[in-house]
Structure formats: C-alpha cells, structure tokens
N, CA, C, O and the ligand as a Tripos MOL2 file, in Angstrom:
@<TRIPOS>MOLECULE
protein
  269   267    68     0     0
PROTEIN
NO_CHARGES

@<TRIPOS>ATOM
      1 N         -27.0050   39.6530  -25.6930 N.3       1 MET1
      2 CA        -26.6120   38.9770  -24.6200 C.3       1 MET1
      3 C         -27.7120   39.0290  -23.3510 C.2       1 MET1
      4 O         -27.9660   40.0990  -22.7980 O.2       1 MET1
      5 N         -28.2680   37.9050  -22.9930 N.am      2 SER2
      6 CA        -29.3660   38.0520  -21.9020 C.3       2 SER2
      7 C         -29.0160   37.2750  -20.8990 C.2       2 SER2
      8 O         -28.5170   36.1720  -21.1190 O.2       2 SER2
      9 N         -29.2330   37.7520  -19.6070 N.am      3 ALA3
     10 CA        -28.8900   37.2260  -18.4760 C.3       3 ALA3
     11 C         -29.9560   36.0650  -18.2830 C.2       3 ALA3
     12 O         -31.1020   36.0870  -18.7320 O.2       3 ALA3
     13 N         -29.3210   34.9450  -17.4620 N.am      4 PRO4
     14 CA        -30.2670   33.6220  -17.2440 C.3       4 PRO4
     15 C         -31.3140   34.1190  -16.2440 C.2       4 PRO4
     16 O         -31.0890   34.9390  -15.3540 O.2       4 PRO4
     17 N         -32.3860   33.5770  -16.4760 N.am      5 PRO5
     18 CA        -33.5640   33.7820  -15.3750 C.3       5 PRO5
     19 C         -33.1680   33.2730  -14.0590 C.2       5 PRO5
     20 O         -32.5580   32.2350  -13.8030 O.2       5 PRO5
     21 N         -33.6110   34.1650  -13.2760 N.am      6 ALA6
     22 CA        -33.6090   33.7140  -11.7990 C.3       6 ALA6
     23 C         -34.1040   32.2860  -11.4680 C.2       6 ALA6
     24 O         -35.2700   31.9570  -11.6860 O.2       6 ALA6
     25 N         -33.2120   31.4710  -10.9480 N.am      7 SER7
     26 CA        -33.6920   29.9600  -10.6290 C.3       7 SER7
     27 C         -34.6200   29.9210   -9.4910 C.2       7 SER7
     28 O         -35.2090   28.8710   -9.2360 O.2       7 SER7
     29 N         -34.8140   31.0660   -8.7260 N.am      8 HIS8
     30 CA        -35.5480   30.7490   -7.5020 C.3       8 HIS8
     31 C         -37.0090   30.8870   -7.7650 C.2       8 HIS8
     32 O         -37.8120   30.9140   -6.8320 O.2       8 HIS8
     33 N         -37.3830   30.9770   -9.0460 N.am      9 LEU9
     34 CA        -38.8010   30.9250   -9.4020 C.3       9 LEU9
     35 C         -39.0640   29.4740   -9.7300 C.2       9 LEU9
     36 O         -40.1370   29.1810  -10.2560 O.2       9 LEU9
     37 N         -38.2110   28.5900   -9.4730 N.am     10 ARG10
     38 CA        -38.5910   27.2260   -9.6950 C.3      10 ARG10
     39 C         -38.8630   26.4860   -8.3360 C.2      10 ARG10
     40 O         -38.1600   26.7250   -7.3540 O.2      10 ARG10
     41 N         -39.7010   25.7540   -8.3040 N.am     11 CYS11
     42 CA        -39.9740   25.1330   -7.0220 C.3      11 CYS11
     43 C         -39.0000   24.2650   -6.4180 C.2      11 CYS11
     44 O         -38.5630   23.3060   -7.0550 O.2      11 CYS11
     45 N         -38.5830   24.5380   -5.1310 N.am     12 PRO12
     46 CA        -37.4400   23.7960   -4.6920 C.3      12 PRO12
     47 C         -37.6390   22.4440   -4.2050 C.2      12 PRO12
     48 O         -36.7240   21.7590   -3.7500 O.2      12 PRO12
     49 N         -38.9210   22.0450   -4.3120 N.am     13 TYR13
     50 CA        -39.3850   20.7450   -3.9280 C.3      13 TYR13
     51 C         -39.6720   19.9010   -5.0500 C.2      13 TYR13
     52 O         -39.2170   18.7570   -5.0250 O.2      13 TYR13
     53 N         -40.3410   20.2720   -6.0130 N.am     14 CYS14
     54 CA        -40.4550   19.3940   -7.3430 C.3      14 CYS14
     55 C         -39.9350   19.8420   -8.4650 C.2      14 CYS14
     56 O         -40.0900   19.2130   -9.5120 O.2      14 CYS14
     57 N         -39.1760   21.1030   -8.4060 N.am     15 GLU15
     58 CA        -38.6160   21.7640   -9.5570 C.3      15 GLU15
     59 C         -39.3870   22.0160  -10.7420 C.2      15 GLU15
     60 O         -38.8860   22.0970  -11.8630 O.2      15 GLU15
     61 N         -40.7060   22.1490  -10.4670 N.am     16 ALA16
     62 CA        -41.6030   22.7900  -11.3720 C.3      16 ALA16
     63 C         -41.3670   24.2490  -11.4850 C.2      16 ALA16
     64 O         -40.8620   24.8700  -10.5510 O.2      16 ALA16
     65 N         -41.7610   24.8930  -12.7460 N.am     17 TYR17
     66 CA        -41.6560   26.3460  -12.9530 C.3      17 TYR17
     67 C         -43.0150   27.0240  -12.6780 C.2      17 TYR17
     68 O         -43.1460   28.2400  -12.8180 O.2      17 TYR17
     69 N         -43.9440   26.2860  -12.3170 N.am     18 ALA18
     70 CA        -45.3070   26.8050  -11.9680 C.3      18 ALA18
     71 C         -45.4920   27.3540  -10.6520 C.2      18 ALA18
     72 O         -46.2060   26.8580   -9.7810 O.2      18 ALA18
     73 N         -44.6330   28.6740  -10.5300 N.am     19 VAL19
     74 CA        -44.8540   29.0730   -9.0480 C.3      19 VAL19
     75 C         -45.4840   30.3630   -9.0450 C.2      19 VAL19
     76 O         -45.1590   31.2540   -9.8290 O.2      19 VAL19
     77 N         -46.4400   30.4840   -8.1180 N.am     20 GLY20
     78 CA        -47.0840   31.6510   -7.7950 C.3      20 GLY20
     79 C         -46.4560   32.4330   -6.7370 C.2      20 GLY20
     80 O         -45.8660   31.8630   -5.8190 O.2      20 GLY20
     81 N         -46.5620   33.9610   -6.8190 N.am     21 ARG21
     82 CA        -45.9440   34.6440   -5.8730 C.3      21 ARG21
     83 C         -46.7030   35.7920   -5.3650 C.2      21 ARG21
     84 O         -47.3290   36.5300   -6.1270 O.2      21 ARG21
     85 N         -46.6580   35.9750   -3.9830 N.am     22 LEU22
     86 CA        -47.4900   37.0020   -3.4980 C.3      22 LEU22
     87 C         -46.5140   37.8860   -2.6420 C.2      22 LEU22
     88 O         -45.7760   37.2940   -1.8540 O.2      22 LEU22
     89 N         -46.4520   39.1660   -2.7260 N.am     23 TYR23
     90 CA        -45.6220   40.0310   -1.8400 C.3      23 TYR23
     91 C         -46.3820   40.2890   -0.5590 C.2      23 TYR23
     92 O         -47.5140   40.7710   -0.5170 O.2      23 TYR23
     93 N         -45.6690   39.9310    0.4600 N.am     24 LEU24
     94 CA        -46.1990   40.2750    1.8430 C.3      24 LEU24
     95 C         -45.6390   41.4220    2.3450 C.2      24 LEU24
     96 O         -44.5710   41.2730    2.9390 O.2      24 LEU24
     97 N         -46.1750   42.7360    2.2400 N.am     25 GLY25
     98 CA        -45.6220   43.8460    2.4130 C.3      25 GLY25
     99 C         -45.4610   43.8860    4.0990 C.2      25 GLY25
    100 O         -44.4360   44.3830    4.5650 O.2      25 GLY25
    101 N         -46.2970   43.4530    4.8190 N.am     26 SER26
    102 CA        -46.3200   43.7510    6.3590 C.3      26 SER26
    103 C         -44.9360   42.9610    6.9900 C.2      26 SER26
    104 O         -44.3420   43.3700    7.9860 O.2      26 SER26
    105 N         -44.5940   41.8950    6.3030 N.am     27 VAL27
    106 CA        -43.4850   41.1200    6.7340 C.3      27 VAL27
    107 C         -42.2570   41.1070    5.9020 C.2      27 VAL27
    108 O         -41.2550   40.4800    6.2420 O.2      27 VAL27
    109 N         -42.3430   41.8450    4.7420 N.am     28 HIS28
    110 CA        -41.4360   42.1310    3.7860 C.3      28 HIS28
    111 C         -40.7830   40.7540    3.2420 C.2      28 HIS28
    112 O         -39.5850   40.4710    3.2110 O.2      28 HIS28
    113 N         -41.8850   39.9720    2.8190 N.am     29 LEU29
    114 CA        -41.3770   38.6900    2.3670 C.3      29 LEU29
    115 C         -42.1360   38.2620    1.0500 C.2      29 LEU29
    116 O         -43.2720   38.7020    0.8700 O.2      29 LEU29
    117 N         -41.6210   37.5200    0.2290 N.am     30 ASP30
    118 CA        -42.5940   37.0310   -0.8910 C.3      30 ASP30
    119 C         -43.0610   35.7190   -0.6180 C.2      30 ASP30
    120 O         -42.2140   34.8580   -0.3790 O.2      30 ASP30
    121 N         -44.3410   35.4020   -0.6110 N.am     31 SER31
    122 CA        -44.8750   33.9970   -0.2970 C.3      31 SER31
    123 C         -44.9940   33.4970   -1.6980 C.2      31 SER31
    124 O         -45.5250   34.0540   -2.6590 O.2      31 SER31
    125 N         -44.3590   32.2650   -1.6220 N.am     32 CYS32
    126 CA        -44.5010   31.6850   -3.0320 C.3      32 CYS32
    127 C         -45.1920   30.2400   -2.8560 C.2      32 CYS32
    128 O         -44.9880   29.5240   -1.8760 O.2      32 CYS32
    129 N         -46.0700   29.8930   -3.9750 N.am     33 GLU33
    130 CA        -46.6120   28.6940   -3.9510 C.3      33 GLU33
    131 C         -46.4110   27.8920   -5.1210 C.2      33 GLU33
    132 O         -46.5650   28.4550   -6.2050 O.2      33 GLU33
    133 N         -46.1100   26.7410   -5.1040 N.am     34 CYS34
    134 CA        -45.9310   25.8260   -6.4580 C.3      34 CYS34
    135 C         -47.3260   25.3770   -6.8200 C.2      34 CYS34
    136 O         -48.1050   24.8650   -6.0170 O.2      34 CYS34
    137 N         -47.5710   25.6020   -8.0540 N.am     35 LEU35
    138 CA        -49.0580   25.2450   -8.5290 C.3      35 LEU35
    139 C         -48.9140   23.8300   -9.1470 C.2      35 LEU35
    140 O         -49.8260   23.3110   -9.7900 O.2      35 LEU35
    141 N         -47.6850   23.2170   -8.9110 N.am     36 ALA36
    142 CA        -47.6910   21.8710   -9.3340 C.3      36 ALA36
    143 C         -47.9020   20.8580   -8.1600 C.2      36 ALA36
    144 O         -48.7760   19.9940   -8.2210 O.2      36 ALA36
    145 N         -47.0000   21.0110   -7.0060 N.am     37 CYS37
    146 CA        -47.2430   20.2220   -5.8180 C.3      37 CYS37
    147 C         -47.7990   20.7470   -4.7210 C.2      37 CYS37
    148 O         -48.0620   20.0130   -3.7690 O.2      37 CYS37
    149 N         -48.0730   22.1620   -4.6870 N.am     38 GLY38
    150 CA        -48.8090   22.7990   -3.7180 C.3      38 GLY38
    151 C         -47.9300   23.2660   -2.5000 C.2      38 GLY38
    152 O         -48.4190   23.8230   -1.5170 O.2      38 GLY38
    153 N         -46.4690   22.9680   -2.6620 N.am     39 ALA39
    154 CA        -45.8030   23.4480   -1.5270 C.3      39 ALA39
    155 C         -45.7390   25.0670   -1.5210 C.2      39 ALA39
    156 O         -45.8640   25.7360   -2.5460 O.2      39 ALA39
    157 N         -45.5230   25.6170   -0.2030 N.am     40 ARG40
    158 CA        -45.4080   26.9360   -0.1520 C.3      40 ARG40
    159 C         -44.0840   27.2600    0.6150 C.2      40 ARG40
    160 O         -43.5190   26.3750    1.2560 O.2      40 ARG40
    161 N         -43.6260   28.4500    0.5510 N.am     41 TRP41
    162 CA        -42.4560   28.8110    1.1180 C.3      41 TRP41
    163 C         -42.2160   30.3110    1.0910 C.2      41 TRP41
    164 O         -42.7920   31.0050    0.2540 O.2      41 TRP41
    165 N         -41.4250   30.8030    1.9370 N.am     42 ASP42
    166 CA        -41.0130   32.3320    1.8390 C.3      42 ASP42
    167 C         -39.6190   32.5990    1.1290 C.2      42 ASP42
    168 O         -38.6670   31.8190    1.1180 O.2      42 ASP42
    169 N         -39.6810   33.7840    0.5710 N.am     43 GLU43
    170 CA        -38.3570   34.3010    0.0160 C.3      43 GLU43
    171 C         -38.1960   35.6690    0.2890 C.2      43 GLU43
    172 O         -39.1950   36.3420    0.5440 O.2      43 GLU43
    173 N         -36.9320   36.2360    0.2680 N.am     44 GLU44
    174 CA        -36.8630   37.6080    0.5110 C.3      44 GLU44
    175 C         -37.0130   38.0570   -0.8730 C.2      44 GLU44
    176 O         -36.5590   37.4610   -1.8500 O.2      44 GLU44
    177 N         -37.8570   39.4350   -0.8990 N.am     45 PRO45
    178 CA        -37.8940   39.9150   -2.1280 C.3      45 PRO45
    179 C         -36.5370   40.7600   -2.5050 C.2      45 PRO45
    180 O         -35.8910   41.4300   -1.6980 O.2      45 PRO45
    181 N         -36.2500   40.5960   -3.8550 N.am     46 GLY46
    182 CA        -35.0060   41.3220   -4.2240 C.3      46 GLY46
    183 C         -33.9560   40.1360   -4.4750 C.2      46 GLY46
    184 O         -33.6210   39.7660   -5.6000 O.2      46 GLY46
    185 N         -33.4730   39.5820   -3.2520 N.am     47 SER47
    186 CA        -32.2870   38.6330   -3.4850 C.3      47 SER47
    187 C         -32.8550   37.3730   -3.7960 C.2      47 SER47
    188 O         -32.1420   36.5900   -4.4240 O.2      47 SER47
    189 N         -34.2410   36.9520   -3.4140 N.am     48 GLY48
    190 CA        -34.7220   35.7080   -3.6440 C.3      48 GLY48
    191 C         -34.2760   34.6030   -2.7420 C.2      48 GLY48
    192 O         -34.4300   33.4090   -3.0010 O.2      48 GLY48
    193 N         -33.6690   35.1180   -1.5830 N.am     49 ALA49
    194 CA        -33.1270   34.1400   -0.7370 C.3      49 ALA49
    195 C         -34.3380   33.2250   -0.1480 C.2      49 ALA49
    196 O         -35.4630   33.6860    0.0430 O.2      49 ALA49
    197 N         -34.0100   32.0030    0.0920 N.am     50 PHE50
    198 CA        -35.0110   30.9690    0.5670 C.3      50 PHE50
    199 C         -35.1510   31.1300    2.0300 C.2      50 PHE50
    200 O         -34.1710   30.9210    2.7450 O.2      50 PHE50
    201 N         -36.2770   31.4820    2.5310 N.am     51 ARG51
    202 CA        -36.6310   31.7470    3.8100 C.3      51 ARG51
    203 C         -37.5200   30.5350    4.5510 C.2      51 ARG51
    204 O         -38.0160   30.7490    5.6570 O.2      51 ARG51
    205 N         -37.6580   29.4900    3.9970 N.am     52 GLY52
    206 CA        -38.2030   28.3480    4.7090 C.3      52 GLY52
    207 C         -39.6720   28.1440    4.3170 C.2      52 GLY52
    208 O         -40.1420   28.9790    3.5440 O.2      52 GLY52
    209 N         -40.3760   27.2540    4.6980 N.am     53 ARG53
    210 CA        -41.6210   26.8200    4.4910 C.3      53 ARG53
    211 C         -42.5430   27.9360    4.9460 C.2      53 ARG53
    212 O         -42.2280   28.5770    5.9490 O.2      53 ARG53
    213 N         -43.5580   28.1910    4.3440 N.am     54 ALA54
    214 CA        -44.6100   29.1620    4.7000 C.3      54 ALA54
    215 C         -45.6540   28.5110    5.4440 C.2      54 ALA54
    216 O         -46.2160   29.0140    6.4170 O.2      54 ALA54
    217 N         -45.9470   27.1330    4.8540 N.am     55 SER55
    218 CA        -47.0620   26.4550    5.3990 C.3      55 SER55
    219 C         -46.7340   25.0050    6.0040 C.2      55 SER55
    220 O         -45.9460   24.2630    5.4190 O.2      55 SER55
    221 N         -47.3120   24.6620    7.0950 N.am     56 ARG56
    222 CA        -46.8420   23.3700    7.6580 C.3      56 ARG56
    223 C         -48.1200   22.4390    7.1390 C.2      56 ARG56
    224 O         -48.0760   21.2100    7.2000 O.2      56 ARG56
    225 N         -49.0310   23.0240    6.7250 N.am     57 ALA57
    226 CA        -50.1660   22.1150    6.2430 C.3      57 ALA57
    227 C         -50.1580   21.2150    5.2650 C.2      57 ALA57
    228 O         -50.7310   20.1250    5.2620 O.2      57 ALA57
    229 N         -49.3280   21.8120    4.2220 N.am     58 SER58
    230 CA        -49.1060   21.0710    3.0510 C.3      58 SER58
    231 C         -48.0280   20.1900    2.9000 C.2      58 SER58
    232 O         -47.9660   19.3590    1.9940 O.2      58 SER58
    233 N         -46.9800   20.3880    3.9690 N.am     59 VAL59
    234 CA        -45.9150   19.5850    3.9690 C.3      59 VAL59
    235 C         -45.8620   18.7530    5.2030 C.2      59 VAL59
    236 O         -45.7810   19.2960    6.3050 O.2      59 VAL59
    237 N         -45.9020   17.5550    5.0770 N.am     60 VAL60
    238 CA        -45.9680   16.5890    6.3570 C.3      60 VAL60
    239 C         -44.5300   16.2790    6.7870 C.2      60 VAL60
    240 O         -43.7570   15.6310    6.0800 O.2      60 VAL60
    241 N         -44.2420   16.7410    7.8950 N.am     61 VAL61
    242 CA        -42.9800   16.5170    8.5550 C.3      61 VAL61
    243 C         -42.9540   15.5740    9.7120 C.2      61 VAL61
    244 O         -43.5980   15.9240   10.7010 O.2      61 VAL61
    245 N         -42.3400   14.4760    9.7500 N.am     62 PRO62
    246 CA        -42.3260   13.4910   10.8400 C.3      62 PRO62
    247 C         -41.7490   14.0090   12.0550 C.2      62 PRO62
    248 O         -40.6800   14.6200   12.0710 O.2      62 PRO62
    249 N         -42.4550   13.7680   13.0800 N.am     63 ARG63
    250 CA        -42.0080   14.3150   14.3560 C.3      63 ARG63
    251 C         -41.2960   13.0020   15.1980 C.2      63 ARG63
    252 O         -41.9520   11.9870   15.4360 O.2      63 ARG63
    253 N         -40.0130   13.1410   15.5740 N.am     64 PRO64
    254 CA        -39.3960   12.0140   16.2110 C.3      64 PRO64
    255 C         -39.8340   12.0310   17.5800 C.2      64 PRO64
    256 O         -40.3970   13.0070   18.0760 O.2      64 PRO64
    257 N         -39.5400   10.7770   18.3080 N.am     65 GLY65
    258 CA        -39.7440   10.7930   19.8010 C.3      65 GLY65
    259 C         -41.0140   10.0980   20.1100 C.2      65 GLY65
    260 O         -42.0470   10.2620   19.4600 O.2      65 GLY65
    261 N         -40.8920    9.3310   21.1120 N.am     66 PRO66
    262 CA        -42.2610    8.6520   21.7400 C.3      66 PRO66
    263 C         -43.0600    9.8050   22.4860 C.2      66 PRO66
    264 O         -42.6010   10.8630   22.9150 O.2      66 PRO66
    265 N         -44.3840    9.3370   22.5370 N.am     67 SER67
    266 CA        -45.2600   10.3700   23.3230 C.3      67 SER67
    267 C         -46.3890    9.3980   24.0190 C.2      67 SER67
    268 O         -47.2670    9.8830   24.7320 O.2      67 SER67
    269 ZN        -43.4460   22.1270   -6.4530 Zn       68 ZN68
@<TRIPOS>BOND
     1     1     2 1
     2     2     3 1
     3     3     4 2
     4     3     5 am
     5     5     6 1
     6     6     7 1
     7     7     8 2
     8     7     9 am
     9     9    10 1
    10    10    11 1
    11    11    12 2
    12    11    13 am
    13    13    14 1
    14    14    15 1
    15    15    16 2
    16    15    17 am
    17    17    18 1
    18    18    19 1
    19    19    20 2
    20    19    21 am
    21    21    22 1
    22    22    23 1
    23    23    24 2
    24    23    25 am
    25    25    26 1
    26    26    27 1
    27    27    28 2
    28    27    29 am
    29    29    30 1
    30    30    31 1
    31    31    32 2
    32    31    33 am
    33    33    34 1
    34    34    35 1
    35    35    36 2
    36    35    37 am
    37    37    38 1
    38    38    39 1
    39    39    40 2
    40    39    41 am
    41    41    42 1
    42    42    43 1
    43    43    44 2
    44    43    45 am
    45    45    46 1
    46    46    47 1
    47    47    48 2
    48    47    49 am
    49    49    50 1
    50    50    51 1
    51    51    52 2
    52    51    53 am
    53    53    54 1
    54    54    55 1
    55    55    56 2
    56    55    57 am
    57    57    58 1
    58    58    59 1
    59    59    60 2
    60    59    61 am
    61    61    62 1
    62    62    63 1
    63    63    64 2
    64    63    65 am
    65    65    66 1
    66    66    67 1
    67    67    68 2
    68    67    69 am
    69    69    70 1
    70    70    71 1
    71    71    72 2
    72    71    73 am
    73    73    74 1
    74    74    75 1
    75    75    76 2
    76    75    77 am
    77    77    78 1
    78    78    79 1
    79    79    80 2
    80    79    81 am
    81    81    82 1
    82    82    83 1
    83    83    84 2
    84    83    85 am
    85    85    86 1
    86    86    87 1
    87    87    88 2
    88    87    89 am
    89    89    90 1
    90    90    91 1
    91    91    92 2
    92    91    93 am
    93    93    94 1
    94    94    95 1
    95    95    96 2
    96    95    97 am
    97    97    98 1
    98    98    99 1
    99    99   100 2
   100    99   101 am
   101   101   102 1
   102   102   103 1
   103   103   104 2
   104   103   105 am
   105   105   106 1
   106   106   107 1
   107   107   108 2
   108   107   109 am
   109   109   110 1
   110   110   111 1
   111   111   112 2
   112   111   113 am
   113   113   114 1
   114   114   115 1
   115   115   116 2
   116   115   117 am
   117   117   118 1
   118   118   119 1
   119   119   120 2
   120   119   121 am
   121   121   122 1
   122   122   123 1
   123   123   124 2
   124   123   125 am
   125   125   126 1
   126   126   127 1
   127   127   128 2
   128   127   129 am
   129   129   130 1
   130   130   131 1
   131   131   132 2
   132   131   133 am
   133   133   134 1
   134   134   135 1
   135   135   136 2
   136   135   137 am
   137   137   138 1
   138   138   139 1
   139   139   140 2
   140   139   141 am
   141   141   142 1
   142   142   143 1
   143   143   144 2
   144   143   145 am
   145   145   146 1
   146   146   147 1
   147   147   148 2
   148   147   149 am
   149   149   150 1
   150   150   151 1
   151   151   152 2
   152   151   153 am
   153   153   154 1
   154   154   155 1
   155   155   156 2
   156   155   157 am
   157   157   158 1
   158   158   159 1
   159   159   160 2
   160   159   161 am
   161   161   162 1
   162   162   163 1
   163   163   164 2
   164   163   165 am
   165   165   166 1
   166   166   167 1
   167   167   168 2
   168   167   169 am
   169   169   170 1
   170   170   171 1
   171   171   172 2
   172   171   173 am
   173   173   174 1
   174   174   175 1
   175   175   176 2
   176   175   177 am
   177   177   178 1
   178   178   179 1
   179   179   180 2
   180   179   181 am
   181   181   182 1
   182   182   183 1
   183   183   184 2
   184   183   185 am
   185   185   186 1
   186   186   187 1
   187   187   188 2
   188   187   189 am
   189   189   190 1
   190   190   191 1
   191   191   192 2
   192   191   193 am
   193   193   194 1
   194   194   195 1
   195   195   196 2
   196   195   197 am
   197   197   198 1
   198   198   199 1
   199   199   200 2
   200   199   201 am
   201   201   202 1
   202   202   203 1
   203   203   204 2
   204   203   205 am
   205   205   206 1
   206   206   207 1
   207   207   208 2
   208   207   209 am
   209   209   210 1
   210   210   211 1
   211   211   212 2
   212   211   213 am
   213   213   214 1
   214   214   215 1
   215   215   216 2
   216   215   217 am
   217   217   218 1
   218   218   219 1
   219   219   220 2
   220   219   221 am
   221   221   222 1
   222   222   223 1
   223   223   224 2
   224   223   225 am
   225   225   226 1
   226   226   227 1
   227   227   228 2
   228   227   229 am
   229   229   230 1
   230   230   231 1
   231   231   232 2
   232   231   233 am
   233   233   234 1
   234   234   235 1
   235   235   236 2
   236   235   237 am
   237   237   238 1
   238   238   239 1
   239   239   240 2
   240   239   241 am
   241   241   242 1
   242   242   243 1
   243   243   244 2
   244   243   245 am
   245   245   246 1
   246   246   247 1
   247   247   248 2
   248   247   249 am
   249   249   250 1
   250   250   251 1
   251   251   252 2
   252   251   253 am
   253   253   254 1
   254   254   255 1
   255   255   256 2
   256   255   257 am
   257   257   258 1
   258   258   259 1
   259   259   260 2
   260   259   261 am
   261   261   262 1
   262   262   263 1
   263   263   264 2
   264   263   265 am
   265   265   266 1
   266   266   267 1
   267   267   268 2
@<TRIPOS>SUBSTRUCTURE
     1 MET1         2 RESIDUE 1 A MET
     2 SER2         6 RESIDUE 1 A SER
     3 ALA3        10 RESIDUE 1 A ALA
     4 PRO4        14 RESIDUE 1 A PRO
     5 PRO5        18 RESIDUE 1 A PRO
     6 ALA6        22 RESIDUE 1 A ALA
     7 SER7        26 RESIDUE 1 A SER
     8 HIS8        30 RESIDUE 1 A HIS
     9 LEU9        34 RESIDUE 1 A LEU
    10 ARG10       38 RESIDUE 1 A ARG
    11 CYS11       42 RESIDUE 1 A CYS
    12 PRO12       46 RESIDUE 1 A PRO
    13 TYR13       50 RESIDUE 1 A TYR
    14 CYS14       54 RESIDUE 1 A CYS
    15 GLU15       58 RESIDUE 1 A GLU
    16 ALA16       62 RESIDUE 1 A ALA
    17 TYR17       66 RESIDUE 1 A TYR
    18 ALA18       70 RESIDUE 1 A ALA
    19 VAL19       74 RESIDUE 1 A VAL
    20 GLY20       78 RESIDUE 1 A GLY
    21 ARG21       82 RESIDUE 1 A ARG
    22 LEU22       86 RESIDUE 1 A LEU
    23 TYR23       90 RESIDUE 1 A TYR
    24 LEU24       94 RESIDUE 1 A LEU
    25 GLY25       98 RESIDUE 1 A GLY
    26 SER26      102 RESIDUE 1 A SER
    27 VAL27      106 RESIDUE 1 A VAL
    28 HIS28      110 RESIDUE 1 A HIS
    29 LEU29      114 RESIDUE 1 A LEU
    30 ASP30      118 RESIDUE 1 A ASP
    31 SER31      122 RESIDUE 1 A SER
    32 CYS32      126 RESIDUE 1 A CYS
    33 GLU33      130 RESIDUE 1 A GLU
    34 CYS34      134 RESIDUE 1 A CYS
    35 LEU35      138 RESIDUE 1 A LEU
    36 ALA36      142 RESIDUE 1 A ALA
    37 CYS37      146 RESIDUE 1 A CYS
    38 GLY38      150 RESIDUE 1 A GLY
    39 ALA39      154 RESIDUE 1 A ALA
    40 ARG40      158 RESIDUE 1 A ARG
    41 TRP41      162 RESIDUE 1 A TRP
    42 ASP42      166 RESIDUE 1 A ASP
    43 GLU43      170 RESIDUE 1 A GLU
    44 GLU44      174 RESIDUE 1 A GLU
    45 PRO45      178 RESIDUE 1 A PRO
    46 GLY46      182 RESIDUE 1 A GLY
    47 SER47      186 RESIDUE 1 A SER
    48 GLY48      190 RESIDUE 1 A GLY
    49 ALA49      194 RESIDUE 1 A ALA
    50 PHE50      198 RESIDUE 1 A PHE
    51 ARG51      202 RESIDUE 1 A ARG
    52 GLY52      206 RESIDUE 1 A GLY
    53 ARG53      210 RESIDUE 1 A ARG
    54 ALA54      214 RESIDUE 1 A ALA
    55 SER55      218 RESIDUE 1 A SER
    56 ARG56      222 RESIDUE 1 A ARG
    57 ALA57      226 RESIDUE 1 A ALA
    58 SER58      230 RESIDUE 1 A SER
    59 VAL59      234 RESIDUE 1 A VAL
    60 VAL60      238 RESIDUE 1 A VAL
    61 VAL61      242 RESIDUE 1 A VAL
    62 PRO62      246 RESIDUE 1 A PRO
    63 ARG63      250 RESIDUE 1 A ARG
    64 PRO64      254 RESIDUE 1 A PRO
    65 GLY65      258 RESIDUE 1 A GLY
    66 PRO66      262 RESIDUE 1 A PRO
    67 SER67      266 RESIDUE 1 A SER
    68 ZN68       269 GROUP 0 **** ****
C-alpha cells in the first residue's frame, strides 16, 4: 500500500508537475517555481499550504480603477 503523492507539487496555475522548489530558511517558506509556465509561489514547508504568489513579475494582475 502506498500513499498518494502530495498534490501540492503540481503547479496551481497550469497543473504541470514540473515544479522546482527552494527552501527559504530565513523566512521558513518553500519557494516554488513552475518550469512549465514560469509561475512562482510560496508554500509552507511540511504542510505544503499555499502561501500566495512569490513573484509579481511573472504574473500580470489587472489593477482596477482610473488614474
Ligand atoms: Zn505552471
């Protein structure tokens, strides 16, 4: 009997499994990067809880409101 693999190693954006991971000891986070679409995000080491996007440069977010 084998446990299913942790699904958090899959990219939450494009669902590719080509995810690189770096442990950031200073902030106690895992920095993940999708090798398929280039998205980056942070996870809690151990639990794998999603902690949000790590980079705003690779993900374009529309900013509402006139200026
Ligand atoms: Zn991806």
